[in-house]
N, C-alpha and C positions, 0 to 999 in steps of 0.2 A: 339160495344166496342171501335172501332176507333173514332166514333163520340164523345163518352164520353171523350176519351183521349184528343182529339182536344179542346173540351170545357174547360177541366181543364187547359190546357196550355194557352188558350186564356184568361181565368179568371186570371191566375197568371201574365200574361203580363200586364193586365190592372191594377192589384194591384201595380206591380212594377213601372208602369208608373205614377200612382197616387202619390206614395211615392216620386218619383223623382220630380214631379211637386211641391209637398208640400215642399220639401227641398229647391227648388229653390225659392219658394215664401217666405219661412222663411228667407233665406239668403238675398234676395233682401230687404225684410222688415227691417232686421237688419241693412243693409248697409244704407238704407234711414233714419233710426232712428239716426244712428251715424252722418250722414251728417247734419241732422236737428239740432242735439245737437251742433255740431261744429259751425253751422251758427248763433248760438244765444248767444255766450259768448266769452270773452277774459279775460285771467287771467294776471293781472298786478302786478308785484312786484316793488314797488316804494320806493325810499328813500326821496321823497318830501312829506312834511306834511302841505300843504297849503289848506285852504278852497276853494280857487279858482279852484284848481285841481279837487276836488270832484264835484264842480258845472259843470265843463266842462265834466266830465265823465257822469254825469246825462244827460247833453245835448246830448252827443253822443248816449246814450241809447235811448233817445227820438227820435232822427233822424234816427237811423239805426235799432232799435230793438235788438241790440247786447248788452247783459248784461256785464258790466265791474266788474269783481270780483277783489277787491283791497286788496293786502297784503302790509302793510307798515312796515318799519323797517330801521335800519341803513344800509348804502350801503354795507359795508364789510360783515355784517351779512347776508344780502340777497344773496350776491354772494356765500358765503359759504353754505347757505341753498340750493341754486340751484345746486351747485356741489355735495353736499351730497345726494340730492334726485335723481340725475342722470337722466336716461331716464324716471323715474317715476314722475318727477316734473310736476306740473300743470302750471308752469310759461310759459307764452307766450311772455311777454314783460318785459324788465328790464329798469327802468327809474331812473336816478340819476343825481346829480350835478357834473360838472367838467369832461372835456375831459380825464383827467388822470384816473379817475375811469372807464370811458367807455373803454378806452384802456386796462385797467386791465381785464375787462370782456372779451374783444376780445382775449387778450393774453392768457387767461386761457381756451380758447375754449368753452366759454359759448354761444357765439352769432353766428348767421348765416347771410350771405349776403342776402339782399333784395333790390329791387328797384321798382320804379313805376314812371310814367310820372309826377304824382302830386308831389312826393317827390323831383324829379329833378327840377321841376318848382318852388317849394315853399321854398326850402332850398339851399342857396348858397353852392358851392362845398367846400369852406374852412371851412364850419361849419358841414361837414359830414366826416365820415371815408373814407379814400381813397379806401377801399375795400367794402364800402357800408354796413358795419356791424353795424354802429350806426349813428344817425342823431341828430344834435342839434335842440332843440325846443325853448329855450329862451336864451337870451344873457345878460351878465353883464360885466361891466368894473371894473378893480381893480385899484382904484384911490388913490390920496392923499387927506385925510381929515385934515383940519387945524383949529386951534383956531383963530377965527376972531379978538380977542383982542390982541393976541401976535404975529400973523403972517400976513404979507401982501402978497396977491397973487403974486405980482411981485417978491417976494423972492423965489418963487418956479419955478422949470423948469423941471427937469427930476428925474426918480428914482435914477439914478447914483449920482445926486447932493446931495441926502440925506446922502451920506457918507462923505460929507465935514465937516470941523471942526465946522462950525456955527451950525450944528445940533447935536452936541455931547450932549448926555443925554436928547434928546428931541424927539426921534423917538419911536413910539409904533407899534407893530405888533404881531400877534398871533404866535404860535409855529411852528417849522419845520415839525412836524408830520401832519400838516394840508395840505390837497391836494391842496388848493388854492395857498398856498405859494410854494409848490413843482412845480405846473404848471407855476407860475410866473417865478421862477428861470429857469425852463425848456425852457421858451420862450427866456430868456436872453442867454442861452447856444446856442440856434438855431441862434439867431441874432448876438451875439457878440463873441461866442466861449467859451469854458470851462474856460480858464484862466481869461478872463474878468468877467465872471459870478461869479467865485470864489472870485475875487477881490471885486466885489460889495457886496457879501454876508458877507465877512469878515469886510468890511467897515461899513456896516449897523449894524452888531453886536457891533462894537466899539461905535456906537452912540445910542444904546438902552437906553431908559429912565428907563427900568426895564427888568428883565427876562420875556420873553413872557409868557402870561397866558390869558386864556379866549378866547372868540370868537370875531368877528369883532365889534359887538355892545359894548363889554367890552373895546375895544380900544378907541372908541368914548367917553365912560363914563369916562375913565381915563384922556382924554384930559380935559373934563369938571372939573375933580377933581384936575387938576393942576399937574398931574404926568408927562405929556409930552405935546408937542405942535402940533405934526403932527402924523398921523397914515395912514397905508395902509389898505384899506377897500373896499369891494365890493359895488357897487352903490345901489343894491336893498336893502341892509341892511339900508343904509342911508335913502332911500325912506320909508322903513317900520317904522323907528324911527320918521320921520317927520309926519307920519300919524298914530302913535301908539295911542292906548286907554290909555296908561300910560302917564300921564301928564309930569312926570319927563323925560321920553325918548324924548318927543317932545321938552321940554326945552333944553335938551342937544343938540339935532340935530339943533335947531334954532341958537345955538351959534357957529356952525361950518360952514365952507365953503368947497366946493368941487372943486378939481382941477384935470384936466386930464393931466398927465405928458407926456413928450416926443413928444409934438405936432410938434416941429421943427426937430425932428430926426426920431426915429423908430416907434413912435405911442404908444398909451396906450394899455396895455395888456387887452384882452377880453377873456372870457371863456363862457361855455354854461351849461345849463341843457339839457340832451338828453336821448335818449332811443335806444335800440337795440332789435331785435327779438331773442328770446332764440332758441338755436340750435335744441332742442327737442320739439319745440312748436307743440301742437296739433291743434292750431287755427291760423296758420300763416297768412292766408288771413285777418282775423279779426284784428290781431295785426297790419298789414300794414294799414288797414283802420283807426285804431285809430291814428297811426302816421300821416297819411294824414290829419285827422281831426284836430289834435293838431297843425299842421303847417299851416293850412288854415287861411285866414285873420281874421275871426271872433274870433277864439280861440286865435290867436296871439294878437289881440287887447285886449282881456280879460286879458291875462297874464300881459300885460303892464299896464293896468288900475288898476288891483287889487293887483299886486305883484311887480310893479315898475321894471319889467325886460324889456330889449330892445327886440323888435321882431327880429327873424332871417329872417322872411319873408319880403323881401325888399319892397313889395307892401303895407305894413301896416305902417300907419303914427304913429309917436311916440306921447305919451300923452303930455299934457301941462307941467306936472312936469318934465318929461324927457327932453323936449325941453328947459325948464328953466335952466337946467344945462349946456346947450350949446352943439354945435356940436363938434365932436372930431375925430381925425385921429386914426385909429386902427392899431395895429401891422399887417403887411402884411405876415402872415404865415398860413399854414394849421394847424388846431388844432390837427391833428394826431401826430405832432411832440412833443406835450406836453407829450404824453404817451411814445413816443420813448425815450425821455430824462429824464423820471421820476427817474430812478435808479441813473443816474448821479447827479441829483439834491439832492437826499437823501445823497449820498456820500459826496457832497460838504458841505451840512449843517452839517454833522457830523465832517468834517475836520475843519470847522471854529468855531465850538462850538455854533452853533445856536440851542438852546434847543427846 
């Protein structure tokens, strides 16, 4: 009887032990599956809509085996989507133009701090967030574009000089709701103070050729149409027009000159396209790998060649077109301040009547 009882107990223990081992096996298997899935993808929410970007993502996939799932949209819409999705969002990396928008993503708690030796090596400190929540990936300058037939380059000097009487009714620029202009004014607040920045904004409004409308390309086309003589515009748009498949855009661009203002004073305003890792990212390591890839020399050279953007990676040589525009002095500020001063910029625009 006792032997039978011992046998029953022994069999029960064996069954329990087997169940326990099976649970452990299943748990381990589930964990390994999850890790395997995470190692194969990164979900990118991007406000950039360029073919060259898609080509680079394909190259990244080929080199790493990590699938890049791309969701495209307007920057503000993507930010709202990430906030709305909350912890359930699939977004790992948010990519957009302008440090002002990147600051907004940081300020709204969407991004997290990340760092790596490669990012530190490849991206200068002034082109990344001071808390390492976003990194610049491409650079563009906001310059003066002018009509070669009506303006001589020696007539140009600084952004501030465009407020002088000789430019009355001759200046073109897009609206104050545009983040590029908000960041431009934010840089003036940092360098010259709020009072001087407001004085500049008011002076420029007084010299507008028309109420602001359209994008940067539209300002260039308005010069060609005789509406004004000078415009403030991002360099990469000018490059795109010079190399456009639209013959009319090429013709417009060929009739314009490019001028880098403030070379003897504070330097030309520059900004970036950049990206940050989303706070709730499920594939953080892969997101950092993609950042490292996009800031490495090969990708930086591709951005410059195909989209006429300046490399942020200082080891990468500029393309012949970018070199042809000439060397220029940049504003000596951290781009983080563009976000810090954004609200002040909007307030000034409203006060001076910049529509």
